[in-house]
C-alpha positions in Angstrom: 76.8 77.0 113.1 80.1 76.2 114.6 82.0 78.9 112.7 85.3 78.3 114.7 85.8 75.0 113.2 86.7 76.9 110.2 89.1 79.3 112.0 88.2 82.1 109.7 91.3 84.2 110.7 93.8 81.8 110.0 96.6 82.7 107.6 94.6 81.9 104.5 92.1 84.7 105.0 94.6 86.8 103.3 94.5 84.8 100.1 90.5 85.1 100.4 90.8 88.8 100.7 93.1 89.4 98.0 90.6 87.6 95.7 88.0 89.8 97.2 90.0 92.8 96.3 90.4 91.9 92.8 86.7 91.4 92.3 86.2 94.9 93.8 88.6 96.4 91.1 87.0 94.6 88.5 83.6 96.0 89.4 85.2 99.6 89.4 86.9 98.7 86.0 83.4 97.5 84.6 81.6 100.7 85.5 84.6 102.9 84.4 84.3 104.8 87.8 86.3 108.1 87.4 87.8 106.9 84.2 89.3 103.7 85.4 90.2 101.3 82.5 91.8 98.2 83.9 95.1 96.3 83.9 97.1 94.2 82.2 96.8 90.5 82.2 100.4 90.0 83.3 99.6 92.1 86.5 97.0 89.4 87.5 99.6 86.6 86.9 102.0 88.7 89.3 99.4 88.8 91.9 98.8 85.2 91.6 102.5 84.5 91.8 102.6 86.4 95.1 99.9 84.4 96.5 101.5 81.2 95.5 104.7 82.1 97.4 102.9 83.4 100.4 101.3 79.9 100.6 104.8 78.3 100.0 106.2 80.6 103.0 103.4 79.0 105.1 104.3 75.5 104.1 107.9 76.2 104.9 107.0 77.3 108.4 104.9 74.2 108.9 108.1 72.1 107.8 110.2 74.2 110.2 107.8 73.1 113.2 107.6 69.6 112.2 108.5 67.3 115.0 109.0 70.4 117.3 107.3 70.9 120.7 106.2 74.4 121.3 106.7 75.5 125.1 106.3 78.9 126.4 108.0 80.5 129.6 104.7 81.7 131.3 106.7 83.0 134.3 108.4 85.5 131.8 105.3 86.6 130.4 103.4 87.2 133.6 106.4 89.2 135.1 106.8 91.5 131.8 102.8 91.8 130.7 101.3 92.2 134.4 97.9 93.6 134.4 98.9 96.9 136.0 101.8 97.4 133.5 99.8 96.7 130.5 96.9 98.8 131.6 99.4 101.7 132.4 100.8 101.5 128.8 97.4 101.6 127.4 96.4 104.6 129.4 100.0 106.3 128.4 99.0 105.5 124.4 95.7 107.3 125.1 97.2 110.3 126.6 99.8 110.7 124.0 97.1 110.7 121.2 95.2 113.4 123.3 98.4 115.4 123.7 98.9 115.1 119.8 95.4 116.4 118.8 96.0 119.2 121.1 99.2 120.0 119.6 97.5 119.7 116.1 95.0 122.4 117.3 92.2 120.5 115.8 90.5 117.0 114.3 92.4 116.1 111.3 89.3 113.9 110.2 87.7 117.1 109.1 90.6 118.9 107.5 93.1 117.9 104.9 95.6 120.3 106.0 95.7 119.0 109.6 95.6 115.4 108.5 98.8 116.0 106.4 100.6 117.0 109.7 98.8 114.6 112.0 101.5 111.7 111.8 103.8 113.4 114.4 106.3 111.6 116.3 103.8 111.6 119.3 101.2 110.0 117.0 103.8 107.2 116.1 104.8 106.7 119.8 101.3 106.6 120.8 100.2 104.0 118.0 103.1 101.9 118.6 102.2 101.3 122.3 98.7 101.5 122.3 97.8 98.9 119.7 99.6 96.1 121.3 98.9 96.9 124.9 95.2 97.1 124.2 95.1 93.7 122.4 97.3 92.3 125.2 95.1 93.6 128.1 91.8 92.2 126.3 93.7 88.7 125.5 95.2 88.3 129.0 92.5 90.0 131.3 88.9 89.3 131.0 87.5 92.6 132.2 84.7 94.4 130.4 85.9 97.8 131.5 88.6 97.4 129.1 86.4 97.7 126.3 85.9 101.5 127.1 89.6 102.0 126.8 89.3 100.2 123.5 86.6 102.5 122.3 88.2 105.8 123.5 91.5 104.9 121.8 89.8 104.0 118.7 87.6 107.4 118.7 91.0 109.4 119.3 92.9 107.6 116.3 89.7 107.7 114.2 89.7 111.7 114.8 93.3 111.7 113.0 91.8 110.8 109.8 93.8 107.6 109.0 91.7 104.8 108.0 94.3 102.4 108.1 95.1 102.9 111.9 91.3 102.7 112.8 90.9 99.7 111.0 94.1 97.9 112.6 92.7 98.8 116.0 89.2 97.3 115.3 90.3 94.2 113.1 93.2 93.2 115.7 90.7 93.5 118.7 88.1 91.6 116.8 90.6 88.6 115.9 91.9 88.7 119.7 88.3 88.4 120.8 87.7 85.7 118.2 90.4 83.6 119.8 89.9 84.6 123.6 86.0 84.8 123.9 83.2 82.6 122.9 81.7 84.9 120.5 78.2 84.1 119.3 78.3 83.7 115.4 75.6 86.8 115.1 78.0 88.8 117.0 80.9 88.2 114.9 78.7 88.9 111.8 77.6 92.1 113.5 81.3 92.9 114.0 82.1 92.4 110.5 79.4 94.6 109.4 80.3 97.3 111.7 84.0 97.3 110.5 82.9 97.6 107.1 80.8 100.6 107.9 83.5 102.1 109.7 85.8 101.5 106.7 83.2 103.3 104.5 82.5 106.2 107.1 86.1 107.3 107.9 87.3 106.7 104.5 84.6 108.9 103.0 84.7 111.6 105.6 88.4 112.0 105.4 88.3 112.3 101.4 85.6 114.7 101.3 87.0 117.0 104.1 90.1 117.4 102.0 89.5 121.3 101.1 91.2 121.1 97.5 89.4 118.0 96.3 86.7 118.7 93.5 85.3 115.4 92.5 82.3 113.7 94.4 81.5 110.2 95.1 79.2 108.1 97.1 80.9 105.8 100.1 80.4 102.6 98.1 81.8 104.0 94.8 84.7 105.4 96.8 85.4 101.8 98.1 85.3 100.3 94.6 87.2 102.9 93.2 90.2 102.9 95.6 90.5 99.1 94.7 90.6 99.9 91.2 92.8 102.7 91.4 95.4 101.1 93.6 95.4 98.0 91.3 96.1 100.3 88.3 99.1 101.8 90.5 100.4 98.3 90.7 99.7 97.7 87.2 102.3 100.5 86.5 104.8 99.2 89.0 104.9 95.8 87.2 106.1 97.5 84.3 108.4 99.7 86.4 110.3 96.9 88.1 113.3 98.0 90.0 113.0 101.7 89.2 113.1 103.2 92.7 116.3 101.2 93.5 115.7 100.5 97.3 114.3 104.1 97.8 111.0 102.7 99.2 112.5 100.4 101.8 115.0 102.9 102.8 112.4 105.5 103.1 110.1 103.1 105.2 112.8 102.5 107.8 114.1 106.0 107.8 111.6 108.2 106.2 109.8 109.2 109.3 112.9 110.7 110.9 113.6 112.6 107.9 109.9 113.6 107.1 109.7 111.8 104.2 106.8 109.4 103.0 107.5 106.4 100.9 104.3 106.6 99.3 104.9 109.8 97.7 107.7 108.0 96.1 105.2 105.5 94.7 103.1 108.2 93.3 106.1 110.1 91.8 107.5 107.0 90.1 104.2 105.5 88.8 101.9 108.5 88.4 104.8 111.1 87.2 103.9 113.7 89.9 104.3 114.0 93.9 101.2 112.1 95.3 100.9 110.0 98.2 99.7 106.6 96.5 99.4 103.0 97.5 100.3 100.1 95.1 99.0 96.9 97.1 101.1 94.5 99.1 103.1 93.5 95.8 103.8 97.2 94.4 106.6 98.4 96.7 109.0 95.3 96.4 108.4 95.3 92.7 109.3 98.9 92.5 112.4 98.7 94.6 114.1 95.4 93.5 111.7 93.7 91.0 109.9 90.3 90.8 112.2 88.1 92.7 112.3 90.5 95.7 108.4 90.7 95.8 108.4 86.8 95.7 110.9 86.6 98.5 108.9 89.1 100.5 105.9 87.0 100.3 107.7 83.9 101.3 109.1 85.6 104.4 105.4 87.0 105.4 104.0 83.8 104.9 106.6 82.1 107.1 106.3 84.6 109.8 102.6 85.0 110.1 102.0 81.1 110.0 104.8 80.7 112.7 103.2 83.1 115.0 99.6 81.6 114.2 100.8 78.2 115.1 102.5 79.4 118.4 99.2 81.5 119.4 97.1 78.3 118.6 99.3 76.2 120.9 100.4 78.7 123.7 97.5 81.2 123.6 98.4 84.1 125.9 99.8 87.2 124.5 100.6 85.5 121.4 97.0 85.6 120.4 97.5 89.6 120.6 100.7 89.4 118.7 99.2 87.3 115.8 95.9 89.4 115.8 98.1 92.8 115.3 100.3 91.2 112.5 97.1 89.6 110.7 95.2 93.0 110.9 98.1 94.8 109.4 98.5 92.1 106.7 94.9 92.5 105.9 95.4 96.3 105.5 98.5 95.8 103.6 96.4 94.2 100.7 95.7 97.8 99.6 98.4 100.2 101.3 101.5 97.9 100.9 104.4 97.3 103.4 105.5 101.1 103.7 104.9 101.8 107.3 107.9 101.8 109.8 105.5 100.9 112.9 104.3 97.6 111.2 108.0 96.7 110.8 108.6 97.7 114.5 105.6 95.2 115.3 107.2 92.4 113.4 110.6 93.0 115.1 109.0 93.0 118.5 107.0 89.8 117.9 110.0 88.0 116.7 112.0 89.1 119.7 109.4 87.9 122.2 109.2 84.6 120.4 113.0 84.3 120.7 112.8 85.3 124.4 109.9 83.1 125.9 109.2 80.5 123.3 111.1 77.1 123.1 110.8 74.9 120.0 112.2 71.7 121.3 112.9 68.9 118.8 110.9 65.7 119.4 111.7 62.2 118.1 108.6 60.4 116.8 110.2 57.2 116.1 
């Protein structure tokens, strides 16, 4: 089975996973997990429109690249991303996370109180530099010893109790390996199963370790429940369009420095009380500015992710790592939504690198 001819991690995987997410939520609604009741049909129409405009963004990206030759200044890349430099940054990221855990005085994965304080400025800096550097290190330099650094970093970030960061590390490294190593299909399948198990384990342990929560559920039930619950939050967002007047975007960009969480605003707006809540990739833009803003967001995301995909497919090198990072977070955004400053910084860094080292020369096909 030559799975690579299908390129399973192309930008279209986002569309497939959104549909899978809808199936998971429908299972939760069917069994009324924790009294979930379902969503309005118009909400499903909004999701489908979002998918259509994401694909439209991809098409616009293809049109932009038509008759353009992609060339890369490898000298600039090798000078900036030397093995010693990238390795040093990986180690600094790991050390910063160790300092963060010492500062917290415990393991947030096993305590809701510690988890509430785990996203410090040290944590942000650690994650901001570790994720791209470990992917670049693995993409550019084939040394099996670097997998130990990946596992150590993963363990440290799992210990913070944040499921999304752990998943971003694992998924991005898997995508990087997919494009840089000749992985047998059985290892790919085993890796996907391992990611699924990690998703269940981290999410379940983190929820069950919250001291004030009183309900219980199996890991599988929790997985389906989260999908259904988040879709119901989106359902409310669809009928509360424009109610936050840009607060979510502002707090995403500036909230970390003000110690505010945009997801709490999502909860306050849709549920009526302060609670950190996700609303899928479509929810925040709907709450901030309405349907047209959400559709514009999906076009922009489709354009950028497909552009970087085409560059990495042509130029390889560090662009594989950049694409892996953005695609991993796009997959995670299906549930959480674009309310993370660090991911916006990854997009900004990727665009700056594209401008600095990539030349899109117009060619005449006549």
